[in-house]
C-alpha positions as CSV (number, residue, x, y, z in Angstrom):
1,X,24.2,8.3,-26.7
2,X,27.0,10.7,-26.4
3,X,30.8,10.1,-26.1
4,X,33.9,12.2,-26.1
5,X,37.6,11.3,-26.8
6,X,40.6,13.6,-26.6
7,X,43.9,13.0,-28.4
8,X,47.1,15.0,-28.3
9,X,48.1,16.4,-31.7
10,X,50.6,19.2,-30.9
11,X,53.2,19.5,-33.7
12,X,53.0,15.9,-34.9
13,X,50.5,16.9,-37.6
14,X,53.2,19.0,-39.2
15,X,55.8,16.2,-39.0
16,X,53.3,13.6,-40.4
17,X,52.3,16.0,-43.3
18,X,55.9,16.5,-44.3
19,X,56.5,12.8,-44.2
20,X,53.4,12.2,-46.5
21,X,54.3,15.0,-48.8
22,X,57.8,13.7,-49.3
23,X,56.3,10.2,-49.9
24,X,58.8,8.7,-47.5
25,X,56.6,5.8,-46.6
26,X,55.9,4.9,-50.2
27,X,59.6,5.1,-51.1
28,X,60.6,2.9,-48.2
29,X,57.9,0.3,-49.0
30,X,59.0,0.2,-52.6
31,X,62.5,-0.7,-51.5
32,X,61.9,-2.8,-48.4
33,X,58.9,-4.7,-49.7
34,X,55.4,-5.4,-48.4
35,X,54.4,-8.5,-46.3
36,X,50.8,-9.6,-46.1
37,X,51.2,-10.8,-42.5
38,X,52.3,-7.4,-41.2
39,X,49.6,-5.1,-39.9
40,X,51.8,-2.0,-40.7
41,X,54.4,-1.7,-43.5
42,X,58.1,-1.2,-42.9
43,X,57.7,2.3,-44.2
44,X,55.0,3.1,-41.7
45,X,57.1,1.5,-38.9
46,X,60.0,3.8,-39.8
47,X,57.7,6.8,-40.0
48,X,56.5,5.8,-36.5
49,X,60.0,5.9,-35.2
50,X,60.6,9.3,-36.8
51,X,57.4,10.7,-35.1
52,X,58.5,9.2,-31.8
53,X,62.0,10.8,-32.2
54,X,60.6,14.2,-33.3
55,X,58.1,14.0,-30.5
56,X,61.0,14.7,-28.1
57,X,59.3,12.7,-25.5
58,X,62.4,11.0,-24.2
59,X,60.9,7.6,-24.8
60,X,63.0,4.5,-26.0
61,X,61.7,2.6,-29.0
62,X,60.2,-0.1,-26.8
63,X,57.7,2.5,-25.6
64,X,56.5,3.6,-29.0
65,X,53.0,2.1,-28.4
66,X,52.7,4.2,-25.2
67,X,53.8,7.2,-27.1
68,X,51.0,6.7,-29.8
69,X,48.4,5.6,-27.3
70,X,46.8,9.0,-27.0
71,X,47.6,10.4,-30.6
72,X,45.1,10.7,-33.5
73,X,46.7,8.0,-35.6
74,X,44.2,8.3,-38.4
75,X,45.6,11.8,-39.0
76,X,49.2,10.8,-38.6
77,X,49.0,7.6,-40.7
78,X,45.7,6.1,-42.0
79,X,42.5,4.4,-41.0
80,X,43.1,1.1,-39.2
81,X,46.5,1.8,-37.6
82,X,46.6,1.2,-34.0
83,X,49.2,2.1,-31.3
84,X,50.0,-1.5,-30.4
85,X,51.1,-2.2,-34.0
86,X,54.3,-0.3,-33.3
87,X,55.6,-2.9,-30.9
88,X,59.3,-3.7,-30.4
89,X,59.0,-6.8,-32.6
90,X,57.6,-4.9,-35.6
91,X,60.2,-2.1,-35.2
92,X,63.0,-4.6,-34.7
93,X,62.1,-6.4,-38.0
94,X,61.8,-3.1,-39.8
95,X,65.4,-2.1,-38.7
96,X,66.6,-5.5,-39.9
97,X,65.1,-4.8,-43.3
98,X,66.6,-1.5,-43.4
99,X,70.1,-2.9,-42.6
100,X,69.6,-5.8,-45.1
101,X,68.8,-3.3,-47.9
102,X,71.8,-1.2,-47.0
103,X,71.5,1.8,-44.7
104,X,73.8,4.2,-46.6
105,X,72.2,3.3,-49.9
106,X,68.7,3.7,-48.6
107,X,69.4,7.1,-47.2
108,X,71.1,8.3,-50.2
109,X,68.3,7.3,-52.5
110,X,65.7,8.9,-50.3
111,X,67.8,12.0,-50.0
112,X,68.3,12.3,-53.8
113,X,64.5,12.1,-54.3
114,X,63.8,14.7,-51.5
115,X,66.4,17.1,-52.9
116,X,64.9,16.9,-56.3
117,X,61.3,17.4,-54.9
118,X,62.4,20.4,-52.7
119,X,64.8,22.0,-55.2
120,X,67.6,21.8,-52.7
121,X,70.9,23.3,-54.0
122,X,73.8,20.9,-53.5
123,X,76.6,23.2,-54.4
124,X,78.4,22.9,-51.0
125,X,78.4,19.5,-49.4
126,X,79.5,19.5,-45.7
127,X,81.1,16.4,-44.3
128,X,81.7,15.6,-40.6
129,X,81.7,12.7,-38.1
130,X,80.6,12.0,-34.6
131,X,80.5,9.1,-32.2
132,X,77.6,7.6,-30.3
133,X,78.3,5.9,-27.0
134,X,76.4,2.7,-26.2
135,X,75.7,1.1,-22.8
136,X,75.3,-2.6,-22.0
137,X,76.7,-5.6,-23.7
138,X,76.1,-5.9,-27.5
139,X,74.9,-9.2,-29.0
140,X,77.3,-10.6,-31.6
141,X,76.0,-10.3,-35.1
142,X,76.4,-12.9,-37.9
143,X,76.1,-10.2,-40.5
144,X,79.6,-9.7,-42.0
145,X,78.6,-6.2,-43.2
146,X,77.6,-5.1,-39.7
147,X,79.8,-2.6,-37.9
148,X,81.9,-3.4,-34.9
149,X,80.7,-1.8,-31.6
150,X,84.0,-1.2,-29.8
151,X,86.1,1.3,-28.0
152,X,87.6,4.2,-29.8
153,X,88.2,7.9,-29.5
154,X,85.1,9.2,-27.8
155,X,83.8,12.7,-28.9
156,X,81.3,12.3,-26.0
157,X,84.3,12.1,-23.6
158,X,83.2,8.6,-22.5
159,X,86.2,6.3,-23.2
160,X,84.8,3.8,-20.8
161,X,81.9,3.0,-23.2
162,X,81.9,1.2,-26.6
163,X,80.6,3.3,-29.5
164,X,79.7,3.5,-33.1
165,X,80.9,6.3,-35.4
166,X,78.4,8.1,-37.8
167,X,79.5,10.0,-40.9
168,X,77.2,12.6,-42.2
169,X,77.2,14.9,-45.3
170,X,74.6,17.7,-45.4
171,X,73.7,20.5,-47.9
172,X,74.4,24.1,-47.1
173,X,71.0,24.8,-48.3
174,X,68.9,23.9,-45.3
175,X,71.4,21.5,-43.8
176,X,69.5,18.6,-45.4
177,X,71.3,15.2,-45.0
178,X,72.7,13.9,-48.3
179,X,74.3,10.8,-47.1
180,X,75.2,8.9,-43.9
181,X,77.3,6.0,-43.1
182,X,78.0,4.1,-39.8
183,X,81.5,2.9,-39.0
184,X,83.3,0.7,-36.5
185,X,83.6,2.5,-33.2
186,X,87.4,2.7,-33.5
187,X,87.5,4.2,-37.1
188,X,89.5,7.4,-37.4
189,X,88.2,10.6,-39.1
190,X,91.2,10.6,-41.4
191,X,90.3,7.2,-42.7
192,X,86.7,8.0,-43.0
193,X,87.4,11.2,-45.0
194,X,89.9,9.5,-47.2
195,X,87.4,6.9,-48.2
196,X,84.6,9.4,-48.7
197,X,86.9,11.7,-50.9
198,X,87.6,8.6,-53.0
199,X,84.0,7.7,-53.2
200,X,82.9,11.1,-54.2
201,X,85.3,11.4,-57.2
202,X,82.8,10.1,-59.8
203,X,79.7,11.6,-58.1
204,X,80.9,15.2,-58.0
205,X,82.7,14.8,-61.4
206,X,79.6,13.7,-63.1
207,X,77.3,16.2,-61.4
208,X,75.5,18.6,-63.9
209,X,76.4,21.6,-61.7
210,X,79.5,22.3,-59.7
211,X,79.6,20.6,-56.3
212,X,82.2,21.2,-53.7
213,X,83.3,19.2,-50.6
214,X,83.6,21.1,-47.4
215,X,85.1,19.6,-44.2
216,X,87.2,20.3,-41.2
217,X,91.0,19.9,-40.9
218,X,90.8,16.0,-40.8
219,X,90.1,16.1,-44.5
220,X,93.5,17.8,-45.3
221,X,96.0,15.0,-45.0
222,X,99.0,14.1,-47.1
223,X,97.6,10.6,-47.5
224,X,94.4,12.1,-48.9
225,X,96.1,14.5,-51.3
226,X,95.8,12.2,-54.4
227,X,92.0,12.2,-54.0
228,X,91.7,15.8,-53.2
229,X,93.5,16.8,-56.3
230,X,90.5,15.7,-58.4
231,X,87.9,17.2,-56.0
232,X,86.9,20.8,-55.6
233,X,87.4,21.1,-51.8
234,X,87.3,23.7,-49.0
235,X,88.8,22.8,-45.7
236,X,90.5,24.3,-42.7
237,X,94.3,23.7,-42.8
238,X,95.5,21.9,-39.7
239,X,97.3,24.0,-37.1
240,X,99.7,21.1,-36.5
241,X,101.4,21.9,-39.9
242,X,104.4,24.2,-39.3
243,X,103.6,26.1,-42.5
244,X,100.3,27.2,-41.0
245,X,102.0,29.0,-38.1
246,X,104.4,30.7,-40.6
247,X,101.5,31.8,-42.9
248,X,99.5,33.3,-39.9
249,X,102.6,35.1,-38.5
250,X,103.4,36.5,-41.9
251,X,99.9,37.8,-42.4
252,X,100.0,39.4,-38.9
253,X,103.2,41.2,-39.8
254,X,102.0,42.3,-43.3
255,X,98.7,43.6,-41.8
256,X,97.1,44.0,-45.3
257,X,93.6,42.6,-44.3
258,X,90.8,42.8,-46.8
259,X,87.5,43.4,-45.1
260,X,84.8,40.8,-45.7
261,X,82.5,42.6,-43.2
262,X,82.8,44.5,-39.9
263,X,83.7,41.3,-38.0
264,X,85.8,39.4,-40.5
265,X,89.0,40.1,-42.5
266,X,91.3,37.9,-44.6
267,X,94.5,37.8,-46.6
268,X,95.0,35.6,-49.6
269,X,98.0,33.5,-50.5
270,X,98.7,31.3,-53.6
271,X,101.0,28.3,-53.0
272,X,101.7,24.7,-53.9
273,X,101.3,22.2,-50.9
274,X,101.1,18.4,-50.9
275,X,101.6,18.6,-54.7
276,X,98.5,20.7,-55.2
277,X,98.2,24.4,-56.5
278,X,96.0,26.0,-53.9
279,X,94.6,29.3,-52.6
280,X,95.0,29.7,-48.9
281,X,93.0,32.4,-47.0
282,X,94.1,33.6,-43.6
283,X,90.9,34.5,-41.9
284,X,90.7,36.8,-38.8
285,X,87.3,37.2,-37.1
286,X,86.1,39.1,-34.1
287,X,84.2,36.0,-33.0
288,X,87.5,34.0,-33.0
289,X,89.2,36.8,-31.1
290,X,86.5,36.6,-28.4
291,X,87.0,32.8,-28.1
292,X,90.7,33.3,-28.0
293,X,90.5,35.8,-25.2
294,X,88.4,33.4,-23.1
295,X,90.8,30.5,-23.8
296,X,93.9,32.6,-23.1
297,X,92.4,33.9,-19.8
298,X,91.9,30.3,-18.6
299,X,95.4,29.3,-19.9
300,X,96.9,32.4,-18.1
301,X,95.2,31.5,-14.8
302,X,96.5,27.9,-15.0
303,X,100.0,29.1,-15.7
304,X,99.9,31.6,-12.9
305,X,98.9,28.8,-10.5
306,X,101.8,26.7,-11.7
307,X,104.2,29.6,-11.4
308,X,103.2,30.2,-7.8
309,X,104.0,26.6,-7.1
310,X,107.4,27.0,-8.9
311,X,108.3,30.1,-7.0
312,X,107.4,28.6,-3.7
313,X,110.0,25.8,-4.2
314,X,112.5,28.3,-5.8
315,X,112.3,30.5,-2.7
316,X,113.0,27.6,-0.4
317,X,116.4,27.0,-2.1
318,X,119.7,28.5,-1.1
319,X,122.3,29.5,-3.8
320,X,126.0,29.9,-3.4
321,X,126.1,33.1,-5.5
322,X,123.5,35.7,-6.5
323,X,124.2,34.8,-10.2
324,X,123.2,31.2,-9.6
325,X,119.9,32.4,-8.1
326,X,119.1,34.7,-11.0
327,X,120.0,31.9,-13.5
328,X,117.5,29.6,-11.8
329,X,114.8,32.3,-12.1
330,X,115.7,32.9,-15.7
331,X,115.4,29.2,-16.5
332,X,111.9,29.1,-15.1
333,X,110.9,32.2,-16.9
334,X,111.9,30.7,-20.3
335,X,109.1,28.2,-19.9
336,X,106.4,30.8,-19.2
337,X,104.1,31.8,-22.1
338,X,102.0,34.5,-20.7
339,X,104.0,35.9,-17.6
340,X,107.2,37.8,-16.9
341,X,109.2,38.7,-13.8
342,X,107.8,41.9,-12.3
343,X,110.4,42.2,-9.5
344,X,112.9,40.1,-7.5
345,X,115.3,40.6,-4.7
346,X,117.9,38.6,-2.9
347,X,118.3,37.8,0.8
348,X,121.7,37.0,2.2
349,X,122.0,34.1,4.7
350,X,125.4,33.9,6.5
351,X,126.8,30.7,7.7
352,X,129.2,31.1,10.7
353,X,132.3,29.0,11.4
354,X,131.4,28.2,15.0
355,X,128.2,27.1,16.8
356,X,126.1,29.3,19.0
357,X,125.0,32.8,18.9
358,X,127.4,34.8,16.6
359,X,129.2,37.9,17.7
360,X,130.7,40.7,15.4
361,X,134.0,38.9,15.6
362,X,132.7,35.4,14.7
363,X,134.2,34.4,11.4
364,X,131.9,33.8,8.4
365,X,132.2,30.4,6.7
366,X,130.0,31.2,3.7
367,X,127.1,33.3,2.5
368,X,124.0,31.7,0.8
369,X,121.4,33.6,-1.2
370,X,117.6,33.3,-1.2
371,X,115.6,34.6,-4.1
372,X,112.1,36.2,-3.8
373,X,110.2,37.1,-7.0
374,X,106.9,38.3,-8.2
375,X,105.5,37.9,-11.7
376,X,102.9,39.8,-13.8
377,X,101.0,39.0,-17.0
378,X,103.1,39.6,-20.2
379,X,100.7,41.9,-21.8
380,X,102.6,42.1,-25.2
381,X,102.8,38.3,-25.6
382,X,99.1,37.9,-24.5
383,X,98.1,40.4,-27.2
384,X,100.2,38.6,-29.8
385,X,98.8,35.3,-28.8
386,X,95.2,36.7,-29.0
387,X,95.9,37.9,-32.5
388,X,97.4,34.6,-33.6
389,X,94.6,32.5,-32.2
390,X,92.0,34.8,-33.8
391,X,93.3,33.6,-37.1
392,X,92.7,30.3,-39.0
393,X,93.7,29.2,-42.5
394,X,91.3,28.0,-45.2
395,X,92.6,26.0,-48.1
396,X,90.9,25.3,-51.5
397,X,92.0,24.1,-55.0
398,X,89.0,25.9,-56.6
399,X,90.0,28.7,-58.9
400,X,89.1,32.2,-58.0
401,X,87.3,32.7,-61.3
402,X,84.9,29.9,-60.2
403,X,84.6,30.7,-56.5
404,X,85.5,34.2,-54.9
405,X,87.3,34.5,-51.7
406,X,84.1,35.6,-50.0
407,X,82.3,32.5,-51.3
408,X,85.0,30.2,-50.0
409,X,84.7,31.7,-46.5
410,X,80.9,31.6,-46.7
411,X,81.1,28.0,-47.9
412,X,83.3,27.0,-45.0
413,X,81.1,28.7,-42.5
414,X,78.2,26.5,-43.7
415,X,80.0,23.7,-41.8
416,X,78.0,24.7,-38.9
417,X,75.0,22.8,-40.6
418,X,76.8,19.4,-40.1
419,X,77.7,20.3,-36.5
420,X,74.1,21.4,-35.9
421,X,72.9,18.1,-37.3
422,X,75.0,16.2,-34.8
423,X,73.8,18.4,-31.9
424,X,70.3,17.6,-33.0
425,X,70.9,13.8,-33.2
426,X,72.5,13.8,-29.8
427,X,69.7,15.8,-28.0
428,X,68.9,13.8,-24.9
429,X,65.2,14.0,-25.7
430,X,65.7,12.6,-29.2
431,X,66.8,9.1,-30.2
432,X,70.0,8.7,-28.1
433,X,68.1,7.0,-25.4
434,X,67.0,4.4,-27.9
435,X,70.5,3.1,-28.5
436,X,69.8,0.3,-26.2
437,X,69.4,-1.8,-29.3
438,X,72.2,-4.4,-29.0
439,X,72.5,-6.0,-32.4
440,X,75.0,-4.0,-34.5
441,X,72.9,-4.4,-37.6
442,X,69.9,-2.8,-35.8
443,X,72.1,0.0,-34.5
444,X,73.1,0.7,-38.1
445,X,69.4,0.7,-39.0
446,X,68.5,3.0,-36.1
447,X,71.3,5.5,-37.0
448,X,69.9,5.6,-40.5
449,X,66.4,6.3,-39.2
450,X,67.8,9.0,-36.9
451,X,69.4,10.6,-40.0
452,X,66.1,10.3,-41.8
453,X,64.4,12.1,-39.0
454,X,66.9,14.9,-39.3
455,X,66.1,15.1,-43.0
456,X,62.4,15.5,-42.2
457,X,63.2,18.1,-39.6
458,X,65.6,20.1,-41.9
459,X,63.1,20.1,-44.8
460,X,60.3,21.3,-42.6
461,X,62.4,24.1,-41.1
462,X,63.6,25.1,-44.6
463,X,60.0,25.3,-45.8
464,X,59.0,27.4,-42.8
465,X,61.8,29.9,-43.3
466,X,61.2,30.2,-47.0
467,X,57.5,30.8,-46.4
468,X,58.4,33.6,-43.9
469,X,60.8,35.1,-46.4
470,X,58.4,35.0,-49.3
471,X,55.6,36.6,-47.3
472,X,58.1,39.0,-45.6
473,X,56.6,37.8,-42.3
474,X,58.1,37.1,-38.8
475,X,57.1,35.2,-35.7
476,X,58.0,35.8,-32.1
477,X,61.0,34.0,-30.9
478,X,61.8,32.7,-27.3
479,X,62.2,36.3,-25.9
480,X,59.1,37.5,-27.8
481,X,61.2,39.3,-30.5
482,X,60.3,39.0,-34.2
483,X,62.4,36.6,-36.2
484,X,62.4,35.3,-39.8
485,X,64.6,32.4,-39.1
486,X,63.1,30.5,-36.2
487,X,64.3,26.9,-35.3
488,X,61.8,24.2,-35.9
489,X,62.4,23.0,-32.3
490,X,61.1,26.3,-31.0
491,X,58.1,26.1,-33.4
492,X,57.3,22.6,-31.9
493,X,57.3,24.1,-28.5
494,X,54.9,26.9,-29.6
495,X,52.5,24.3,-31.1
496,X,52.2,22.4,-27.9
497,X,48.8,22.1,-26.3
498,X,46.6,21.2,-29.4
499,X,44.2,18.3,-29.2
500,X,41.7,16.6,-31.4
501,X,38.4,16.2,-29.6
502,X,36.0,13.7,-31.1
503,X,32.4,14.1,-30.3
504,X,29.7,11.6,-31.0
505,X,26.2,12.8,-30.6
506,X,23.2,10.7,-31.9
507,X,25.5,8.7,-34.1
508,X,27.0,11.8,-35.7
509,X,30.9,12.2,-35.3
510,X,32.3,15.7,-35.1
511,X,36.1,16.4,-34.7
512,X,37.3,19.6,-33.2
513,X,40.9,20.9,-32.9
514,X,41.3,22.7,-29.6
515,X,44.3,24.8,-28.3
516,X,44.6,27.0,-31.4
517,X,45.5,30.7,-31.1
518,X,46.6,33.5,-33.5
519,X,50.3,32.7,-33.5
520,X,49.7,28.9,-33.9
521,X,47.2,29.5,-36.9
522,X,49.7,31.8,-38.5
523,X,52.6,29.2,-38.2
524,X,50.4,26.3,-39.5
525,X,49.3,28.2,-42.6
526,X,52.9,28.8,-43.4
527,X,53.4,25.1,-43.9
528,X,50.7,25.0,-46.6
529,X,47.5,23.2,-47.5
530,X,48.2,19.7,-46.3
531,X,49.0,20.9,-42.8
532,X,46.0,23.2,-42.7
533,X,43.8,20.3,-43.6
534,X,45.1,18.2,-40.6
535,X,44.4,21.1,-38.3
536,X,41.0,21.9,-39.9
537,X,42.1,25.3,-41.0
538,X,41.3,27.2,-44.2
539,X,44.6,27.5,-46.2
540,X,43.9,31.0,-47.3
């Protein structure tokens, strides 16, 4: 008797191999415990959620059994695991267990073990926050440690929705999450950063190697200065501080830029601010100049539209003297940032003492003046504004003998790893559609699982790029050009179309992996022996 079954594998074998290699299931089970009555462990349930999320299938958690229905679960998990075991009750209980253990503690412990396993450098630690909007009514939670799902400042620009706030700290080496914590929906960034700076005092102080905290301008606040004094920090100084404007204008006047590269220059300043001896770097970059040009072009267009409206009303007025008309125009011009008067002229309107058609002898009662004006862009002020907005100020209390100016700038640029992590988490094909979970404690658990998925993704991407660098190899990117730093998301797309075909002939079972080609085989071998075993490839 013959039979054939076909199961979709795609890139999931890579994800499952990384999860197994990092021993994530074992570490979760050791902390969350095992229950005889459960068909799959809490660790396996969390791994299932990670695979569902990294499958980018746009399926909420309730559809996880459908997601696994046509997948080779024996390769992704173990013998005996069935798709129906990942039902919403099992996943919900697993999220409850994650929340009971402590979401931030659990992620930190797992991240610490993964960093040690992968040799991830934790010199620069990038901190940021974002908000996740939630729809529907949440169910009140009896857990006093659960976050409050409420209204707050929405970074998704959805103030009409309740939300939760997620804090994330990642390494510059690979963008691997080091810690995460969920907060009430109305918690401010300043409060979160103050508490994190205080919590990190002992951690960074007792670290065997120097570790520095990197964050955006919300970290630099007078109320946080007491904590920052004891930390090695790199941050962007807020533009709202008057001293920043003064420092930038002084740098532009001095024009003594040191070149970091063809696109970036900086000037250094030593000063004491908020009671801390600091080194400030005024950084000017071509990328910032391009962004400033686009922003100023839009601002100029908006201002020109407003000016046209103002001049329309001005020209409808009558003034007793030419001087009053010119003063009214000058008063408007003082408010303009990017325009100046190009030309103006006055029209005289005579008012006669008698009614009817005037004659040359009709006496004139008064003369009123009407002003017509045209404006043009103020090129000099626009250029000055462009130069100003192409600059930003970085501040640090780390000595130059410990960290050079170039390393400070490079360290801050790594902040893109945290921002990239949030873009990944908010991808509409990722977990965001699963935030239908109504219990706050389960929302906390799900946010932790999402961060754990980001950890798996970051480690896999780091492994691939390191393998390419070691072997001096490249792979084709989206426009078929060679690259040594592909995104894992693109690699997942390249690996689509692979299936496991199971043939049974005369009681003999034979498994085949279909859909392989030269590029896919090259990519899979870069991930190492475990991945090659899943896809039935020789590792050599």
